[in-house]
C-alpha positions in Angstrom: -120.5 -93.0 29.2 -124.1 -93.2 30.4 -125.3 -92.1 33.8 -126.1 -94.9 36.3 -129.9 -94.8 36.2 -130.3 -97.3 39.0 -130.0 -94.5 41.5 -133.1 -93.0 40.0 -135.3 -96.0 40.8 -138.5 -94.7 42.3 -139.7 -96.4 45.5 -142.8 -97.9 43.8 -140.5 -99.6 41.3 -138.3 -101.0 44.0 -141.0 -103.5 45.0 -140.6 -107.0 43.5 -142.3 -107.3 40.2 -141.1 -110.0 37.8 -141.5 -110.7 34.1 -140.5 -114.0 32.5 -138.8 -113.2 29.3 -138.8 -116.1 26.8 -136.5 -114.2 24.4 -133.9 -113.6 27.1 -134.6 -117.0 28.7 -134.8 -115.6 32.3 -136.9 -113.7 34.7 -136.3 -110.0 35.2 -137.2 -107.9 38.1 -138.7 -104.5 37.3 -135.8 -102.5 38.8 -133.3 -104.5 36.7 -134.5 -102.6 33.6 -132.5 -99.6 34.8 -129.2 -101.5 34.5 -129.6 -104.0 31.6 -127.7 -103.3 28.4 -129.6 -101.4 25.7 -129.8 -104.5 23.5 -131.7 -106.4 26.2 -133.9 -103.4 26.9 -134.8 -103.4 23.2 -135.7 -107.1 23.4 -137.9 -106.5 26.5 -139.7 -103.7 24.7 -140.3 -105.8 21.7 -141.5 -108.8 23.7 -143.8 -106.9 26.0 -145.2 -104.8 23.1 -146.0 -108.1 21.3 -147.9 -109.4 24.4 -149.8 -106.1 24.7 -150.7 -105.9 21.0 -152.9 -109.1 21.1 -156.1 -108.4 23.1 -156.7 -112.1 23.6 -153.6 -112.2 25.9 -155.6 -110.1 28.3 -158.3 -112.7 28.5 -155.9 -115.6 28.8 -153.6 -114.2 31.5 -154.6 -110.7 32.8 -151.7 -110.7 35.3 -149.0 -111.2 32.6 -150.8 -108.8 30.3 -150.7 -106.0 33.0 -147.2 -106.8 34.0 -146.0 -106.7 30.4 -147.6 -103.2 30.1 -145.8 -102.0 33.1 -142.5 -103.3 31.9 -143.1 -101.9 28.5 -143.8 -98.4 29.7 -140.9 -98.3 32.1 -138.5 -99.7 29.4 -139.7 -96.9 27.1 -139.0 -94.2 29.7 -135.5 -95.6 30.4 -134.9 -95.8 26.7 -135.8 -92.1 26.2 -133.6 -91.1 29.2 -130.7 -93.0 27.7 -131.1 -91.5 24.3 -131.1 -88.0 25.9 -127.8 -88.5 27.6 
């Protein structure tokens, strides 16, 4: 059984920051990443990595590009923590 990571949410990640996931067909708040199932976390990592891999996305929508990067990095950290448990 995995440890409840939601208790480890740093204060800066408790602020509202949203990402609209087209693959999950919903909006996710940053702090939700700590509690979503691994399969959904994998989907978020793939979706945000795809957004970040195309430099033209930065020019089209800088806010979404930056938010995707933040979600991607946090998802990777959470993924590593889960795999270590």
